[in-house]
C-alpha positions as a Python dict, from the first residue, in 0.01 Angstrom:
ca = {
    (1, 'X'): (0, 0, 0),
    (2, 'X'): (3, -375, -31),
    (3, 'X'): (-180, -549, 247),
    (4, 'X'): (138, -684, 397),
    (5, 'X'): (376, -388, 360),
    (6, 'X'): (496, -256, 697),
    (7, 'X'): (415, 82, 829),
    (8, 'X'): (247, 374, 657),
    (9, 'X'): (13, 332, 357),
    (10, 'X'): (109, 446, 10),
    (11, 'X'): (-192, 682, -10),
    (12, 'X'): (-473, 773, 225),
    (13, 'X'): (-716, 1057, 195),
    (14, 'X'): (-871, 1111, 534),
    (15, 'X'): (-1221, 1259, 559),
    (16, 'X'): (-1279, 1500, 847),
    (17, 'X'): (-922, 1449, 961),
    (18, 'X'): (-766, 1600, 1272),
    (19, 'X'): (-411, 1730, 1265),
    (20, 'X'): (-104, 1759, 1485),
    (21, 'X'): (-197, 1708, 1846),
    (22, 'X'): (-11, 1904, 2107),
    (23, 'X'): (307, 1720, 2197),
    (24, 'X'): (224, 1477, 2478),
    (25, 'X'): (446, 1440, 2784),
    (26, 'X'): (494, 1070, 2711),
    (27, 'X'): (402, 807, 2451),
    (28, 'X'): (414, 428, 2437),
    (29, 'X'): (446, 256, 2096),
    (30, 'X'): (352, -113, 2086),
    (31, 'X'): (491, -314, 1798),
    (32, 'X'): (477, -679, 1697),
    (33, 'X'): (846, -705, 1609),
    (34, 'X'): (1158, -500, 1634),
    (35, 'X'): (1138, -237, 1352),
    (36, 'X'): (754, -225, 1336),
    (37, 'X'): (739, 88, 1550),
    (38, 'X'): (990, 274, 1337),
    (39, 'X'): (801, 181, 1018),
    (40, 'X'): (460, 264, 1170),
    (41, 'X'): (513, 581, 1364),
    (42, 'X'): (883, 664, 1371),
    (43, 'X'): (827, 1010, 1226),
    (44, 'X'): (575, 1128, 1483),
    (45, 'X'): (774, 975, 1766),
    (46, 'X'): (1090, 1158, 1649),
    (47, 'X'): (890, 1486, 1621),
    (48, 'X'): (745, 1453, 1970),
    (49, 'X'): (1083, 1351, 2114),
    (50, 'X'): (1247, 1661, 1973),
    (51, 'X'): (984, 1859, 2167),
    (52, 'X'): (1051, 1682, 2495),
    (53, 'X'): (808, 1387, 2485),
    (54, 'X'): (941, 1073, 2658),
    (55, 'X'): (916, 785, 2409),
    (56, 'X'): (866, 427, 2534),
    (57, 'X'): (880, 111, 2321),
    (58, 'X'): (705, -220, 2388),
    (59, 'X'): (795, -502, 2147),
    (60, 'X'): (581, -812, 2168),
    (61, 'X'): (792, -1081, 1998),
    (62, 'X'): (1160, -1174, 1984),
    (63, 'X'): (1189, -1132, 1606),
    (64, 'X'): (1367, -1466, 1581),
    (65, 'X'): (1212, -1559, 1245),
    (66, 'X'): (1295, -1231, 1073),
    (67, 'X'): (1536, -1365, 809),
    (68, 'X'): (1544, -1558, 485),
    (69, 'X'): (1840, -1764, 610),
    (70, 'X'): (1720, -2121, 692),
    (71, 'X'): (2034, -2191, 891),
    (72, 'X'): (2040, -1885, 1112),
    (73, 'X'): (2101, -1912, 1488),
    (74, 'X'): (1755, -1800, 1598),
    (75, 'X'): (1863, -1723, 1954),
    (76, 'X'): (2149, -1513, 1824),
    (77, 'X'): (1912, -1333, 1587),
    (78, 'X'): (1668, -1259, 1870),
    (79, 'X'): (1953, -1109, 2079),
    (80, 'X'): (2071, -904, 1782),
    (81, 'X'): (1724, -768, 1720),
    (82, 'X'): (1689, -654, 2079),
    (83, 'X'): (2020, -465, 2041),
    (84, 'X'): (1895, -314, 1717),
    (85, 'X'): (1571, -205, 1878),
    (86, 'X'): (1755, -32, 2162),
    (87, 'X'): (1973, 146, 1912),
    (88, 'X'): (1674, 248, 1698),
    (89, 'X'): (1496, 387, 2008),
    (90, 'X'): (1802, 596, 2100),
    (91, 'X'): (1836, 727, 1744),
    (92, 'X'): (1464, 809, 1735),
    (93, 'X'): (1432, 992, 2064),
    (94, 'X'): (1783, 1087, 2180),
    (95, 'X'): (1767, 1238, 2528),
    (96, 'X'): (1389, 1179, 2533),
    (97, 'X'): (1425, 800, 2496),
    (98, 'X'): (1234, 619, 2764),
    (99, 'X'): (1212, 247, 2834),
    (100, 'X'): (1240, -27, 2576),
    (101, 'X'): (1051, -338, 2693),
    (102, 'X'): (1029, -681, 2530),
    (103, 'X'): (751, -930, 2600),
    (104, 'X'): (963, -1202, 2438),
    (105, 'X'): (696, -1409, 2265),
    (106, 'X'): (835, -1627, 1989),
    (107, 'X'): (811, -1463, 1649),
    (108, 'X'): (502, -1588, 1474),
    (109, 'X'): (345, -1729, 1792),
    (110, 'X'): (198, -1418, 1951),
    (111, 'X'): (-165, -1442, 2064),
    (112, 'X'): (-393, -1183, 2216),
    (113, 'X'): (-468, -1398, 2521),
    (114, 'X'): (-522, -1297, 2878),
    (115, 'X'): (-160, -1335, 2980),
    (116, 'X'): (-31, -1110, 2703),
    (117, 'X'): (-315, -861, 2763),
    (118, 'X'): (-214, -843, 3128),
    (119, 'X'): (150, -774, 3033),
    (120, 'X'): (49, -489, 2804),
    (121, 'X'): (-186, -348, 3070),
    (122, 'X'): (98, -362, 3322),
    (123, 'X'): (324, -166, 3088),
    (124, 'X'): (57, 100, 3039),
    (125, 'X'): (-10, 129, 3410),
    (126, 'X'): (358, 150, 3499),
    (127, 'X'): (470, 385, 3221),
    (128, 'X'): (149, 599, 3217),
    (129, 'X'): (177, 730, 2859),
    (130, 'X'): (-55, 1007, 2749),
    (131, 'X'): (-70, 847, 2401),
    (132, 'X'): (-52, 479, 2303),
    (133, 'X'): (31, 382, 1943),
    (134, 'X'): (-1, 44, 1780),
    (135, 'X'): (-92, -157, 1470),
    (136, 'X'): (-449, -136, 1345),
    (137, 'X'): (-571, -493, 1411),
    (138, 'X'): (-861, -454, 1169),
    (139, 'X'): (-657, -400, 858),
    (140, 'X'): (-798, -616, 580),
    (141, 'X'): (-616, -906, 423),
    (142, 'X'): (-320, -889, 656),
    (143, 'X'): (-123, -1216, 651),
    (144, 'X'): (112, -1188, 953),
    (145, 'X'): (-71, -1295, 1268),
    (146, 'X'): (169, -1113, 1499),
    (147, 'X'): (63, -776, 1357),
    (148, 'X'): (-307, -855, 1415),
    (149, 'X'): (-251, -975, 1765),
    (150, 'X'): (-20, -691, 1863),
    (151, 'X'): (-283, -444, 1743),
    (152, 'X'): (-551, -620, 1946),
    (153, 'X'): (-324, -623, 2250),
    (154, 'X'): (-271, -246, 2222),
    (155, 'X'): (-650, -192, 2217),
    (156, 'X'): (-729, -452, 2481),
    (157, 'X'): (-439, -341, 2698),
    (158, 'X'): (-580, 12, 2710),
    (159, 'X'): (-916, -125, 2828),
    (160, 'X'): (-759, -346, 3088),
    (161, 'X'): (-522, -77, 3215),
    (162, 'X'): (-802, 174, 3267),
    (163, 'X'): (-1049, -47, 3459),
    (164, 'X'): (-980, -122, 3824),
    (165, 'X'): (-1112, -479, 3824),
    (166, 'X'): (-884, -600, 3545),
    (167, 'X'): (-568, -770, 3676),
    (168, 'X'): (-609, -650, 4031),
    (169, 'X'): (-334, -895, 4129),
    (170, 'X'): (-82, -658, 3974),
    (171, 'X'): (-128, -422, 4269),
    (172, 'X'): (-115, -125, 4035),
    (173, 'X'): (-354, 168, 4011),
    (174, 'X'): (-564, 181, 3696),
    (175, 'X'): (-449, 427, 3435),
    (176, 'X'): (-633, 571, 3131),
    (177, 'X'): (-434, 719, 2837),
    (178, 'X'): (-573, 1022, 2656),
    (179, 'X'): (-542, 888, 2300),
    (180, 'X'): (-486, 571, 2101),
    (181, 'X'): (-336, 607, 1749),
    (182, 'X'): (-337, 306, 1512),
    (183, 'X'): (-102, 294, 1218),
    (184, 'X'): (-168, 87, 900),
    (185, 'X'): (-533, 196, 927),
    (186, 'X'): (-769, 137, 629),
    (187, 'X'): (-953, 460, 709),
    (188, 'X'): (-714, 701, 883),
    (189, 'X'): (-862, 1016, 1034),
    (190, 'X'): (-563, 1180, 1200),
    (191, 'X'): (-258, 1329, 1029),
    (192, 'X'): (76, 1427, 1179),
    (193, 'X'): (318, 1651, 994),
    (194, 'X'): (659, 1477, 1004),
    (195, 'X'): (835, 1692, 751),
    (196, 'X'): (1126, 1766, 988),
    (197, 'X'): (1154, 1411, 1121),
    (198, 'X'): (1193, 1193, 815),
    (199, 'X'): (1573, 1176, 836),
    (200, 'X'): (1556, 1067, 1197),
    (201, 'X'): (1296, 801, 1113),
    (202, 'X'): (1525, 666, 842),
    (203, 'X'): (1821, 664, 1078),
    (204, 'X'): (1619, 462, 1328),
    (205, 'X'): (1513, 218, 1056),
    (206, 'X'): (1878, 178, 953),
    (207, 'X'): (1954, 49, 1302),
    (208, 'X'): (1769, -271, 1208),
    (209, 'X'): (2053, -406, 993),
    (210, 'X'): (1934, -764, 1024),
    (211, 'X'): (1627, -667, 825),
    (212, 'X'): (1797, -508, 526),
    (213, 'X'): (1750, -814, 307),
    (214, 'X'): (1419, -961, 430),
    (215, 'X'): (1211, -650, 497),
    (216, 'X'): (1380, -361, 316),
    (217, 'X'): (1502, -545, 5),
    (218, 'X'): (1836, -371, 46),
    (219, 'X'): (2155, -586, 35),
    (220, 'X'): (2388, -308, -71),
    (221, 'X'): (2421, 68, -41),
    (222, 'X'): (2242, 137, -366),
    (223, 'X'): (1945, -73, -270),
    (224, 'X'): (1932, 85, 77),
    (225, 'X'): (1929, 428, -82),
    (226, 'X'): (1637, 314, -293),
    (227, 'X'): (1461, 190, 20),
    (228, 'X'): (1511, 527, 185),
    (229, 'X'): (1374, 701, -119),
    (230, 'X'): (1065, 475, -115),
    (231, 'X'): (995, 579, 246),
    (232, 'X'): (1050, 950, 159),
    (233, 'X'): (816, 923, -136),
    (234, 'X'): (548, 739, 61),
    (235, 'X'): (546, 999, 345),
    (236, 'X'): (560, 1280, 87),
    (237, 'X'): (258, 1143, -95),
    (238, 'X'): (70, 1120, 233),
    (239, 'X'): (151, 1478, 317),
    (240, 'X'): (72, 1621, -25),
    (241, 'X'): (-305, 1615, 30),
    (242, 'X'): (-253, 1842, 338),
    (243, 'X'): (13, 2075, 207),
    (244, 'X'): (279, 1901, 412),
    (245, 'X'): (617, 1782, 285),
    (246, 'X'): (572, 1451, 473),
    (247, 'X'): (303, 1299, 696),
    (248, 'X'): (213, 989, 893),
    (249, 'X'): (-153, 896, 920),
    (250, 'X'): (-346, 708, 1187),
    (251, 'X'): (-690, 605, 1309),
    (252, 'X'): (-743, 804, 1625),
    (253, 'X'): (-953, 663, 1910),
    (254, 'X'): (-1018, 928, 2171),
    (255, 'X'): (-1303, 779, 2371),
    (256, 'X'): (-1094, 566, 2601),
}
C-alpha cells in the first residue's frame, strides 16, 4: 500500500493476531473526510450491521477540497459530500444505521486541538459505542494532515470521554468504550473476516460519486469496475493469509 492510499493496506501479515470479535451492540467510526470510513472499515461495519450492531459515523471535515476542479463551488461540494455520506451510511448499515455527525472543519484545516478533542469526546459520551474505529495516526510518511489529526482525535477523544475531569462543562457522564480499532495500521494485529460484506462496502463507496475522479480514478463505468476489482483484490489478499476470502485488518487497542 502506498503511504497515501486510503483505507486498507495491500498486504499485512499480522503476528499474534486476534480474529473476529463478537458483534458489538454499537460502533462509532471516526473519519477525516466523507468516504474515509467506507475505505477504512466499511466491510466490518457492514458485517456488524447485518448482525444488529448500530453503526454511527463521525466525519471531522467538510470535504470541500475533495476535487481536481479548480473552479468548483466549495460550499456546494461540501453539501453534496454530506448527502453522499448519509447515503453511504444507509447503504452500509441499512436498518442498523445510527447517527451521522459532521464536525464541519474545513477540509485540510483539521487540527487535534482541545476544541476538536472535546467534540469527539462529546460524541463518544452521547453515543456510547462499544467499539470506536479510526485512522491510525502513527502511519509513516502520510501526507494528508487531516488523516493524522482525525486519528489522533479518535485516540484522544477516547481518553477524554472516559475520564470524569475532562470537559466537565459538557454535563455528561464519562464513558469508556471496550475497544479501539485503527485502520491503515503499519503493524495490524486484529483481523476481521469480511467475505460476505465486500459487495455492501463497494455499494457504500459508490455513494461517494463526487470522488470517482479524484480518489477512485474512475471517470466511466469501465474505470469504476476496475476500481471495484482493486478493492476486492486488496481485501482478498489480506484474507488469504488467514484462509478468508476477504479481510480488513486493524491495530487493536484494548486497554482503554
